[in-house]
C-alpha positions as CSV (number, residue, x, y, z in Angstrom):
1,X,34.4,-77.3,-59.4
2,X,34.2,-76.2,-63.1
3,X,31.2,-76.2,-65.1
4,X,30.0,-75.1,-68.7
5,X,26.4,-74.1,-69.3
6,X,24.5,-74.3,-72.5
7,X,21.2,-72.7,-72.7
8,X,19.3,-75.4,-74.6
9,X,16.1,-75.8,-76.4
10,X,16.7,-79.8,-76.0
11,X,19.7,-82.0,-75.2
12,X,20.2,-85.6,-74.7
13,X,23.2,-88.0,-73.8
14,X,23.8,-91.4,-75.3
15,X,25.8,-94.4,-74.3
16,X,26.2,-97.4,-76.2
17,X,23.1,-96.5,-78.4
18,X,20.8,-95.9,-75.7
19,X,19.6,-92.5,-74.3
20,X,20.6,-92.3,-70.7
21,X,19.1,-88.8,-70.2
22,X,17.5,-86.1,-72.0
23,X,15.6,-82.9,-71.2
24,X,13.5,-80.1,-73.2
25,X,14.3,-76.4,-72.4
26,X,16.9,-75.8,-69.9
27,X,20.5,-76.2,-69.4
28,X,23.1,-78.8,-70.5
29,X,25.7,-78.8,-67.6
30,X,29.0,-80.0,-68.4
31,X,30.8,-80.6,-65.0
32,X,34.1,-81.5,-63.6
33,X,35.3,-81.8,-60.2
34,X,38.7,-80.5,-59.5
35,X,41.2,-81.8,-56.6
36,X,40.5,-80.5,-53.3
37,X,36.9,-79.9,-54.4
38,X,34.2,-80.3,-51.5
39,X,30.4,-80.9,-51.1
40,X,30.2,-77.3,-50.2
41,X,31.6,-76.2,-53.5
42,X,29.0,-78.2,-55.0
43,X,26.3,-76.7,-52.8
44,X,27.6,-73.4,-53.9
45,X,27.9,-74.0,-57.8
46,X,24.2,-75.7,-57.9
47,X,22.8,-72.9,-55.9
48,X,24.3,-70.3,-58.3
49,X,23.2,-72.0,-61.6
50,X,19.5,-72.5,-60.3
51,X,19.5,-68.7,-59.9
52,X,21.4,-67.6,-62.8
53,X,19.4,-65.3,-64.8
54,X,20.1,-66.6,-68.6
55,X,16.6,-67.2,-70.0
56,X,14.6,-64.5,-71.9
57,X,11.6,-62.8,-70.2
58,X,8.6,-61.3,-72.2
59,X,10.7,-58.2,-73.1
60,X,13.5,-60.4,-74.5
61,X,15.9,-59.8,-71.7
62,X,18.0,-62.3,-69.9
63,X,16.0,-62.0,-66.7
64,X,14.8,-65.4,-65.8
65,X,16.5,-68.6,-64.3
66,X,16.0,-72.2,-65.4
67,X,13.9,-72.5,-62.2
68,X,11.7,-69.5,-63.5
69,X,11.1,-71.3,-66.8
70,X,10.4,-74.6,-65.1
71,X,13.4,-75.9,-67.2
72,X,15.5,-78.9,-66.5
73,X,19.3,-79.7,-66.3
74,X,21.2,-82.5,-68.3
75,X,24.3,-83.2,-66.2
76,X,27.3,-84.5,-68.0
77,X,30.5,-85.4,-66.4
78,X,33.4,-83.9,-68.3
79,X,37.0,-84.3,-66.7
80,X,38.6,-82.7,-69.8
81,X,37.4,-79.3,-68.3
82,X,40.5,-79.8,-65.8
83,X,42.7,-79.6,-69.0
84,X,46.1,-78.0,-68.7
85,X,47.8,-76.9,-71.6
86,X,51.6,-76.5,-71.1
87,X,52.3,-78.1,-74.7
88,X,50.4,-79.6,-77.2
89,X,48.6,-82.3,-75.3
90,X,46.5,-81.4,-72.4
91,X,47.1,-82.8,-69.2
92,X,44.5,-83.7,-66.5
93,X,46.6,-83.9,-63.4
94,X,44.5,-81.2,-61.6
95,X,41.0,-83.1,-62.0
96,X,39.8,-85.0,-58.8
97,X,40.4,-88.8,-59.0
98,X,37.7,-90.8,-60.6
99,X,36.3,-91.9,-57.1
100,X,35.9,-88.4,-55.9
101,X,34.9,-86.9,-59.3
102,X,31.8,-89.5,-59.5
103,X,31.2,-88.7,-55.7
104,X,30.9,-85.2,-56.3
105,X,29.2,-85.5,-59.8
106,X,26.6,-87.6,-58.0
107,X,26.2,-84.9,-55.0
108,X,26.0,-82.1,-57.4
109,X,23.2,-83.8,-59.3
110,X,21.1,-84.3,-56.3
111,X,21.7,-80.7,-55.3
112,X,20.4,-79.6,-58.5
113,X,17.4,-81.6,-57.9
114,X,17.2,-80.2,-54.4
115,X,17.1,-76.6,-55.8
116,X,13.8,-77.7,-57.6
117,X,15.1,-78.4,-60.9
118,X,14.4,-81.7,-62.6
119,X,17.7,-83.4,-63.6
120,X,18.7,-86.1,-66.2
121,X,22.5,-87.0,-66.6
122,X,24.8,-89.3,-68.4
123,X,27.0,-91.9,-67.0
124,X,30.0,-91.0,-65.1
125,X,33.3,-92.1,-67.2
126,X,31.4,-93.4,-69.9
127,X,32.2,-92.4,-73.6
128,X,29.3,-90.5,-74.3
129,X,27.5,-88.9,-77.1
130,X,26.1,-85.5,-76.4
131,X,23.0,-84.1,-78.8
132,X,21.8,-80.6,-78.0
133,X,20.1,-77.6,-79.8
134,X,21.7,-74.5,-78.3
135,X,19.3,-71.7,-77.5
136,X,21.0,-68.2,-78.2
137,X,23.5,-69.5,-77.9
138,X,24.4,-68.9,-74.5
139,X,27.2,-70.5,-73.2
140,X,28.7,-69.8,-69.7
141,X,32.1,-71.1,-67.9
142,X,32.1,-71.1,-64.0
143,X,34.5,-72.0,-61.5
144,X,33.9,-72.3,-57.9
145,X,37.3,-70.7,-57.1
146,X,36.0,-67.7,-59.2
147,X,32.2,-67.4,-57.6
């Protein structure tokens, strides 16, 4: 699985003019299931993200996790993280099938909640508008093949 994490002061996702998910301070997580990904990889990724120390402590150092600050996670499916750039038009053949992608997206969301993090989400496969106030900015790319 691939994810892009953005530390945010706030974030929301809107579908067809209605907000489907919003959070205050925490993480905006853009997530993509790749072909061959498993629930075990979603478990691994959720556990890693929950413990990732990218929030400032009292001394201003990145020493705290989203859990430590009582933050939330807005989780948005984004199959374009599977982009392959062999020419000028990206291909997405390495992304999981839509059914498997949705299953793993939903599973990952439940795993983040099981880590004790309040979660909100977009709608899988929908055309979404994501609004965020990036904090830092701090943006981190993760891939379960490289954890």
